[in-house]
N, CA, C and O atoms as a printed pandas DataFrame, in Angstrom:
     atom_number atom_name residue_name chain_id  residue_number  x_coord  y_coord  z_coord
0              1         N          MET        A               1   11.627  -10.170    8.088
1              2        CA          MET        A               1   10.511   -9.287    8.625
2              3         C          MET        A               1   10.341   -7.974    7.708
3              4         O          MET        A               1   11.238   -7.226    7.320
4              5         N          MET        A               2    8.929   -7.885    7.455
5              6        CA          MET        A               2    8.619   -6.873    6.508
6              7         C          MET        A               2    7.139   -6.110    6.747
7              8         O          MET        A               2    6.187   -6.340    6.001
8              9         N          PRO        A               3    7.068   -5.268    7.761
9             10        CA          PRO        A               3    5.869   -4.619    8.086
10            11         C          PRO        A               3    5.532   -3.801    6.928
11            12         O          PRO        A               3    6.402   -3.288    6.223
12            13         N          GLY        A               4    4.180   -3.662    6.704
13            14        CA          GLY        A               4    3.759   -2.915    5.631
14            15         C          GLY        A               4    2.296   -2.706    5.729
15            16         O          GLY        A               4    1.573   -3.428    6.416
16            17         N          PHE        A               5    1.815   -1.558    4.925
17            18        CA          PHE        A               5    0.211   -1.525    5.245
18            19         C          PHE        A               5   -0.580   -2.029    3.758
19            20         O          PHE        A               5   -0.398   -1.667    2.596
20            21         N          ASN        A               6   -1.263   -2.745    4.194
21            22        CA          ASN        A               6   -2.152   -3.524    3.176
22            23         C          ASN        A               6   -3.384   -2.625    2.700
23            24         O          ASN        A               6   -4.352   -2.505    3.452
24            25         N          ARG        A               7   -3.355   -2.024    1.517
25            26        CA          ARG        A               7   -4.109   -0.865    1.359
26            27         C          ARG        A               7   -5.754   -1.622    1.069
27            28         O          ARG        A               7   -6.814   -1.118    1.437
28            29         N          SER        A               8   -5.639   -2.645    0.487
29            30        CA          SER        A               8   -7.015   -3.323    0.237
30            31         C          SER        A               8   -7.530   -3.755    1.318
31            32         O          SER        A               8   -8.759   -3.793    1.249
32            33         N          ARG        A               9   -7.077   -4.120    2.352
33            34        CA          ARG        A               9   -7.794   -4.324    3.664
34            35         C          ARG        A               9   -7.722   -3.297    4.636
35            36         O          ARG        A               9   -8.375   -3.375    5.677
36            37         N          GLY        A              10   -6.863   -2.189    4.340
37            38        CA          GLY        A              10   -6.749   -0.955    5.317
38            39         C          GLY        A              10   -6.267   -1.253    6.633
39            40         O          GLY        A              10   -6.733   -0.658    7.605
40            41         N          ARG        A              11   -5.275   -2.219    6.762
41            42        CA          ARG        A              11   -4.406   -2.452    8.016
42            43         C          ARG        A              11   -2.977   -2.752    7.812
43            44         O          ARG        A              11   -2.449   -3.168    6.781
44            45         N          PHE        A              12   -2.457   -2.494    8.884
45            46        CA          PHE        A              12   -1.001   -2.716    9.181
46            47         C          PHE        A              12   -0.856   -4.246    9.426
47            48         O          PHE        A              12   -1.484   -4.898   10.260
48            49         N          GLU        A              13    0.118   -4.723    8.520
49            50        CA          GLU        A              13    0.503   -6.241    8.673
50            51         C          GLU        A              13    1.962   -6.559    8.510
51            52         O          GLU        A              13    2.737   -5.835    7.886
52            53         N          ASN        A              14    2.283   -7.643    9.085
53            54        CA          ASN        A              14    3.807   -8.017    8.838
54            55         C          ASN        A              14    3.810   -9.248    7.853
55            56         O          ASN        A              14    2.994  -10.169    7.881
56            57         N          TYR        A              15    4.728   -9.127    7.090
57            58        CA          TYR        A              15    5.008  -10.206    6.267
58            59         C          TYR        A              15    6.178  -11.010    6.318
59            60         O          TYR        A              15    7.160  -10.568    6.915
60            61         N          TRP        A              16    6.217  -12.163    5.761
61            62        CA          TRP        A              16    7.231  -13.054    5.720
62            63         C          TRP        A              16    7.530  -13.623    4.375
63            64         O          TRP        A              16    6.800  -14.516    3.944
64            65         N          ILE        A              17    8.548  -13.181    3.666
65            66        CA          ILE        A              17    8.672  -13.719    2.480
66            67         C          ILE        A              17   10.067  -14.614    2.212
67            68         O          ILE        A              17   11.176  -14.122    2.423
68            69         N          ALA        A              18    9.920  -15.714    1.820
69            70        CA          ALA        A              18   11.292  -16.440    1.837
70            71         C          ALA        A              18   11.880  -16.121    0.501
71            72         O          ALA        A              18   13.096  -15.934    0.514
72            73         N          ALA        A              19   11.260  -16.018   -0.669
73            74        CA          ALA        A              19   11.931  -15.740   -1.942
74            75         C          ALA        A              19   12.095  -14.157   -2.131
75            76         O          ALA        A              19   11.285  -13.328   -1.716
76            77         N          HIS        A              20   13.252  -13.883   -2.810
77            78        CA          HIS        A              20   13.394  -12.505   -3.270
78            79         C          HIS        A              20   12.925  -11.909   -4.269
79            80         O          HIS        A              20   13.207  -10.764   -4.621
80            81         N          ALA        A              21   12.065  -12.770   -4.864
81            82        CA          ALA        A              21   11.377  -12.504   -5.963
82            83         C          ALA        A              21    9.729  -12.375   -6.083
83            84         O          ALA        A              21    8.952  -12.263   -7.031
84            85         N          THR        A              22    9.583  -12.449   -4.571
85            86        CA          THR        A              22    8.103  -12.385   -4.390
86            87         C          THR        A              22    7.693  -11.105   -4.249
87            88         O          THR        A              22    8.489  -10.346   -3.697
88            89         N          ALA        A              23    6.319  -10.533   -4.724
89            90        CA          ALA        A              23    5.934   -9.386   -4.761
90            91         C          ALA        A              23    4.401   -9.424   -4.162
91            92         O          ALA        A              23    3.586  -10.314   -4.400
92            93         N          LEU        A              24    4.198   -8.351   -3.393
93            94        CA          LEU        A              24    3.045   -8.239   -2.430
94            95         C          LEU        A              24    2.068   -7.471   -3.290
95            96         O          LEU        A              24    2.488   -6.422   -3.777
96            97         N          ALA        A              25    0.897   -7.817   -3.533
97            98        CA          ALA        A              25   -0.286   -6.941   -4.101
98            99         C          ALA        A              25   -0.999   -6.273   -3.149
99           100         O          ALA        A              25   -1.513   -6.734   -2.130
100          101         N          HIS        A              26   -0.991   -5.025   -3.604
101          102        CA          HIS        A              26   -1.859   -3.850   -2.787
102          103         C          HIS        A              26   -1.054   -3.508   -1.184
103          104         O          HIS        A              26   -1.602   -3.044   -0.185
104          105         N          ALA        A              27    0.096   -3.828   -1.314
105          106        CA          ALA        A              27    0.854   -3.520    0.105
106          107         C          ALA        A              27    1.802   -2.716   -0.105
107          108         O          ALA        A              27    2.489   -2.935   -1.102
108          109         N          ALA        A              28    2.135   -1.544    0.760
109          110        CA          ALA        A              28    3.228   -0.652    0.841
110          111         C          ALA        A              28    3.985   -1.064    1.872
111          112         O          ALA        A              28    3.550   -0.903    3.012
112          113         N          LEU        A              29    5.357   -1.718    1.640
113          114        CA          LEU        A              29    6.095   -2.009    2.763
114          115         C          LEU        A              29    6.730   -0.971    3.107
115          116         O          LEU        A              29    7.228   -0.118    2.373
116          117         N          ILE        A              30    6.720   -1.043    4.469
117          118        CA          ILE        A              30    7.273    0.082    5.509
118          119         C          ILE        A              30    8.574   -0.084    5.845
119          120         O          ILE        A              30    9.292    0.916    5.817
120          121         N          LEU        A              31    9.051   -1.166    6.169
121          122        CA          LEU        A              31   10.584   -1.605    6.665
122          123         C          LEU        A              31   10.870   -2.911    6.294
123          124         O          LEU        A              31    9.998   -3.764    6.458
124          125         N          ILE        A              32   11.985   -3.219    5.805
125          126        CA          ILE        A              32   12.547   -4.538    5.556
126          127         C          ILE        A              32   13.654   -4.740    6.404
127          128         O          ILE        A              32   14.574   -3.924    6.377
128          129         N          VAL        A              33   13.695   -5.835    7.245
129          130        CA          VAL        A              33   14.997   -6.176    8.154
130          131         C          VAL        A              33   15.313   -7.498    7.706
131          132         O          VAL        A              33   14.474   -8.389    7.837
132          133         N          ASP        A              34   16.522   -7.742    7.147
133          134        CA          ASP        A              34   17.030   -9.078    6.837
134          135         C          ASP        A              34   17.408  -10.085    7.959
135          136         O          ASP        A              34   18.548   -9.955    8.404
136          137         N          ARG        A              35   16.685  -10.999    8.450
137          138        CA          ARG        A              35   16.983  -11.739    9.612
138          139         C          ARG        A              35   17.487  -13.107    9.209
139          140         O          ARG        A              35   17.223  -14.108    9.876
140          141         N          TYR        A              36   18.262  -13.138    8.040
141          142        CA          TYR        A              36   18.917  -14.142    7.843
142          143         C          TYR        A              36   20.309  -14.297    8.476
143          144         O          TYR        A              36   20.889  -13.332    8.975
144          145         N          ALA        A              37   20.798  -15.457    8.447
145          146        CA          ALA        A              37   22.224  -15.611    9.279
146          147         C          ALA        A              37   23.483  -14.760    8.673
147          148         O          ALA        A              37   24.341  -14.181    9.340
148          149         N          GLN        A              38   23.398  -14.818    7.412
149          150        CA          GLN        A              38   24.616  -14.074    6.982
150          151         C          GLN        A              38   24.605  -12.692    6.998
151          152         O          GLN        A              38   25.604  -12.031    6.716
152          153         N          ALA        A              39   23.439  -12.167    7.340
153          154        CA          ALA        A              39   23.169  -10.658    7.552
154          155         C          ALA        A              39   23.897  -10.225    8.991
155          156         O          ALA        A              39   24.460   -9.141    9.139
156          157         N          GLN        A              40   23.808  -11.108    9.884
157          158        CA          GLN        A              40   24.344  -10.704   11.152
158          159         C          GLN        A              40   25.873  -11.421   11.257
159          160         O          GLN        A              40   26.682  -10.943   12.053
160          161         N          GLN        A              41   26.179  -12.398   10.556
161          162        CA          GLN        A              41   27.091  -13.374   10.775
162          163         C          GLN        A              41   28.534  -12.424   10.906
163          164         O          GLN        A              41   29.300  -12.538   11.862
164          165         N          MET        A              42   28.707  -11.666    9.998
165          166        CA          MET        A              42   30.131  -10.542    9.865
166          167         C          MET        A              42   30.492  -10.052   11.123
167          168         O          MET        A              42   31.526  -10.330   11.730
168          169         N          ASP        A              43   29.600   -9.318   11.484
169          170        CA          ASP        A              43   29.757   -8.381   12.492
170          171         C          ASP        A              43   29.303   -8.859   14.076
171          172         O          ASP        A              43   29.913   -8.503   15.084
172          173         N          PHE        A              44   28.209   -9.662   14.070
173          174        CA          PHE        A              44   27.654  -10.137   15.379
174          175         C          PHE        A              44   27.647  -11.579   15.652
175          176         O          PHE        A              44   27.200  -12.130   16.658
176          177         N          GLU        A              45   28.219  -12.138   14.589
177          178        CA          GLU        A              45   28.511  -13.846   14.872
178          179         C          GLU        A              45   26.953  -14.481   15.380
179          180         O          GLU        A              45   25.907  -14.276   14.764
180          181         N          ALA        A              46   27.046  -15.089   16.331
181          182        CA          ALA        A              46   25.832  -15.726   16.904
182          183         C          ALA        A              46   25.025  -14.932   17.966
183          184         O          ALA        A              46   24.237  -15.473   18.742
184          185         N          THR        A              47   25.307  -13.516   17.933
185          186        CA          THR        A              47   24.494  -12.806   18.878
186          187         C          THR        A              47   23.513  -12.186   18.287
187          188         O          THR        A              47   23.609  -10.990   18.011
188          189         N          ALA        A              48   22.447  -12.891   18.012
189          190        CA          ALA        A              48   21.076  -12.104   17.372
190          191         C          ALA        A              48   20.526  -10.999   18.047
191          192         O          ALA        A              48   20.055  -10.039   17.438
192          193         N          PRO        A              49   20.568  -11.099   19.528
193          194        CA          PRO        A              49   20.157   -9.971   19.990
194          195         C          PRO        A              49   20.787   -8.633   19.815
195          196         O          PRO        A              49   20.063   -7.682   19.521
196          197         N          LYS        A              50   21.994   -8.481   19.960
197          198        CA          LYS        A              50   22.970   -7.505   19.379
198          199         C          LYS        A              50   22.825   -7.036   18.205
199          200         O          LYS        A              50   22.874   -5.821   18.012
200          201         N          TYR        A              51   22.627   -7.890   17.246
201          202        CA          TYR        A              51   22.202   -7.330   15.814
202          203         C          TYR        A              51   20.675   -6.833   15.749
203          204         O          TYR        A              51   20.242   -5.986   14.968
204          205         N          THR        A              52   20.014   -7.465   16.637
205          206        CA          THR        A              52   18.561   -6.834   16.689
206          207         C          THR        A              52   18.606   -5.440   17.187
207          208         O          THR        A              52   17.950   -4.584   16.594
208          209         N          ASP        A              53   19.300   -5.144   18.194
209          210        CA          ASP        A              53   19.375   -3.952   18.894
210          211         C          ASP        A              53   20.091   -3.017   18.096
211          212         O          ASP        A              53   19.756   -1.834   18.151
212          213         N          ALA        A              54   21.224   -3.452   17.206
213          214        CA          ALA        A              54   21.886   -2.479   16.359
214          215         C          ALA        A              54   21.108   -1.914   15.001
215          216         O          ALA        A              54   21.275   -0.800   14.505
216          217         N          THR        A              55   20.384   -2.763   14.615
217          218        CA          THR        A              55   19.268   -2.825   13.517
218          219         C          THR        A              55   18.251   -1.674   13.787
219          220         O          THR        A              55   18.084   -0.670   13.095
220          221         N          PHE        A              56   17.576   -2.042   14.991
221          222        CA          PHE        A              56   16.515   -1.087   15.356
222          223         C          PHE        A              56   17.063    0.321   15.836
223          224         O          PHE        A              56   16.331    1.308   15.777
224          225         N          SER        A              57   18.232    0.392   16.266
225          226        CA          SER        A              57   18.977    1.745   16.866
226          227         C          SER        A              57   19.294    2.511   15.796
227          228         O          SER        A              57   19.550    3.699   15.994
228          229         N          ASN        A              58   19.342    1.880   14.252
229          230        CA          ASN        A              58   19.737    2.838   13.199
230          231         C          ASN        A              58   18.588    2.968   12.401
231          232         O          ASN        A              58   18.836    3.381   11.268
232          233         N          ILE        A              59   17.315    2.725   12.666
233          234        CA          ILE        A              59   16.252    3.069   11.999
234          235         C          ILE        A              59   15.697    4.587   12.238
235          236         O          ILE        A              59   15.517    4.991   13.386
236          237         N          ASN        A              60   15.441    5.385   11.133
237          238        CA          ASN        A              60   14.814    6.567   11.271
238          239         C          ASN        A              60   13.453    6.543   11.538
239          240         O          ASN        A              60   12.653    6.555   10.602
240          241         N          TRP        A              61   13.081    6.509   12.706
241          242        CA          TRP        A              61   11.592    6.042   13.098
242          243         C          TRP        A              61   10.795    7.270   12.762
243          244         O          TRP        A              61    9.595    7.066   12.576
244          245         N          ARG        A              62   11.156    8.307   12.667
245          246        CA          ARG        A              62   10.396    9.761   12.160
246          247         C          ARG        A              62   10.117    9.450   10.676
247          248         O          ARG        A              62    8.983    9.662   10.246
248          249         N          HIS        A              63   10.968    9.018    9.958
249          250        CA          HIS        A              63   10.752    8.997    8.616
250          251         C          HIS        A              63    9.891    7.623    8.443
251          252         O          HIS        A              63    9.079    7.603    7.517
252          253         N          LEU        A              64   10.005    6.575    9.203
253          254        CA          LEU        A              64    9.226    5.414    9.007
254          255         C          LEU        A              64    7.575    5.833    9.228
255          256         O          LEU        A              64    6.676    5.548    8.437
256          257         N          ASP        A              65    7.423    6.571   10.494
257          258        CA          ASP        A              65    6.108    7.113   10.839
258          259         C          ASP        A              65    5.291    7.877    9.656
259          260         O          ASP        A              65    4.102    7.789    9.351
260          261         N          HIS        A              66    6.347    8.663    9.092
261          262        CA          HIS        A              66    5.814    9.587    7.871
262          263         C          HIS        A              66    5.418    8.410    6.817
263          264         O          HIS        A              66    4.249    8.349    6.438
264          265         N          ASP        A              67    6.106    7.742    6.475
265          266        CA          ASP        A              67    5.803    6.761    5.232
266          267         C          ASP        A              67    4.606    5.843    5.649
267          268         O          ASP        A              67    3.819    5.585    4.738
268          269         N          PHE        A              68    4.333    5.291    6.921
269          270        CA          PHE        A              68    3.308    4.682    7.417
270          271         C          PHE        A              68    2.098    5.578    7.178
271          272         O          PHE        A              68    1.128    5.065    6.620
272          273         N          HIS        A              69    2.048    6.841    7.533
273          274        CA          HIS        A              69    0.949    7.682    7.410
274          275         C          HIS        A              69    0.424    8.111    6.126
275          276         O          HIS        A              69   -0.756    8.287    5.823
276          277         N          ARG        A              70    1.716    8.287    5.242
277          278        CA          ARG        A              70    1.333    8.556    3.784
278          279         C          ARG        A              70    0.808    7.390    3.132
279          280         O          ARG        A              70   -0.091    7.568    2.310
280          281         N          HIS        A              71    1.173    6.350    3.335
281          282        CA          HIS        A              71    0.560    4.821    2.722
282          283         C          HIS        A              71   -1.037    4.586    3.143
283          284         O          HIS        A              71   -1.988    4.192    2.469
284          285         N          ARG        A              72   -0.938    4.977    4.480
285          286        CA          ARG        A              72   -2.363    4.872    5.071
286          287         C          ARG        A              72   -3.434    5.639    4.387
287          288         O          ARG        A              72   -4.503    5.177    3.989
288          289         N          SER        A              73   -3.039    6.811    4.300
289          290        CA          SER        A              73   -4.066    7.612    3.533
290          291         C          SER        A              73   -4.117    7.638    1.909
291          292         O          SER        A              73   -4.872    8.362    1.262
292          293         N          ALA        A              74   -3.214    6.754    1.386
293          294        CA          ALA        A              74   -3.508    6.650   -0.087
294          295         C          ALA        A              74   -4.614    5.630   -0.469
295          296         O          ALA        A              74   -4.870    4.627    0.197
296          297         N          ARG        A              75   -5.276    6.016   -1.675
297          298        CA          ARG        A              75   -6.430    5.427   -1.966
298          299         C          ARG        A              75   -6.154    4.437   -3.320
299          300         O          ARG        A              75   -5.591    4.867   -4.327
300          301         N          LEU        A              76   -6.557    3.286   -3.204
301          302        CA          LEU        A              76   -6.528    2.414   -4.071
302          303         C          LEU        A              76   -7.651    2.803   -5.336
303          304         O          LEU        A              76   -8.807    3.146   -5.087
304          305         N          PRO        A              77   -7.144    2.697   -6.602
305          306        CA          PRO        A              77   -8.199    3.087   -7.718
306          307         C          PRO        A              77   -9.217    2.031   -7.882
307          308         O          PRO        A              77   -8.961    0.842   -7.696
308          309         N          ASP        A              78  -10.296    2.449   -8.210
309          310        CA          ASP        A              78  -11.365    1.514   -8.350
310          311         C          ASP        A              78  -11.312    0.870   -9.752
311          312         O          ASP        A              78  -10.325    1.063  -10.463
312          313         N          ASP        A              79  -12.325    0.127  -10.161
313          314        CA          ASP        A              79  -12.450   -0.883  -11.414
314          315         C          ASP        A              79  -12.571    0.178  -12.533
315          316         O          ASP        A              79  -11.920   -0.010  -13.561
316          317         N          ASP        A              80  -13.382    1.323  -12.414
317          318        CA          ASP        A              80  -13.763    2.216  -13.389
318          319         C          ASP        A              80  -12.413    2.947  -13.516
319          320         O          ASP        A              80  -12.255    3.457  -14.625
320          321         N          GLU        A              81  -11.603    3.084  -12.816
321          322        CA          GLU        A              81  -10.285    4.079  -13.027
322          323         C          GLU        A              81   -9.419    3.199  -13.589
323          324         O          GLU        A              81   -8.542    3.759  -14.248
324          325         N          LEU        A              82   -9.358    1.931  -13.556
325          326        CA          LEU        A              82   -8.539    0.910  -14.175
326          327         C          LEU        A              82   -8.873    0.589  -15.349
327          328         O          LEU        A              82   -8.026    0.048  -16.059
328          329         N          GLY        A              83  -10.215    0.845  -15.864
329          330        CA          GLY        A              83  -10.668    0.196  -17.096
330          331         C          GLY        A              83  -11.099   -1.139  -17.060
331          332         O          GLY        A              83  -11.249   -1.794  -18.092
332          333         N          ARG        A              84  -11.321   -1.613  -15.862
333          334        CA          ARG        A              84  -12.003   -2.948  -15.715
334          335         C          ARG        A              84  -13.320   -2.947  -15.485
335          336         O          ARG        A              84  -13.815   -2.043  -14.812
336          337         N          PRO        A              85  -14.126   -4.017  -16.041
337          338        CA          PRO        A              85  -15.566   -4.123  -15.571
338          339         C          PRO        A              85  -15.524   -4.490  -14.283
339          340         O          PRO        A              85  -14.540   -5.037  -13.786
340          341         N          ALA        A              86  -16.627   -4.203  -13.631
341          342        CA          ALA        A              86  -16.772   -4.406  -12.239
342          343         C          ALA        A              86  -17.334   -5.727  -12.166
343          344         O          ALA        A              86  -18.045   -6.100  -13.099
344          345         N          LEU        A              87  -17.118   -6.486  -11.194
345          346        CA          LEU        A              87  -17.770   -8.097  -11.344
346          347         C          LEU        A              87  -19.038   -7.970  -10.456
347          348         O          LEU        A              87  -19.788   -8.935  -10.308
């Protein structure tokens, strides 16, 4: 689970990426939560709700809110600024 702000679409979206080498274009990730079994197996065994509760109770929500608003107000450069011809 990776919620982020898609700057080209101007909206908040949730991303699911199976490969660790995948990159998102025009998205500023706000939070990454590892939901794979090995992430919870050591401390929580098969109790996914306890893992989820522990994960979300350790998030600095004030910092997350700050990042969200910072990325939401960011502007993407246009083609002229990037030196690309307009289509």
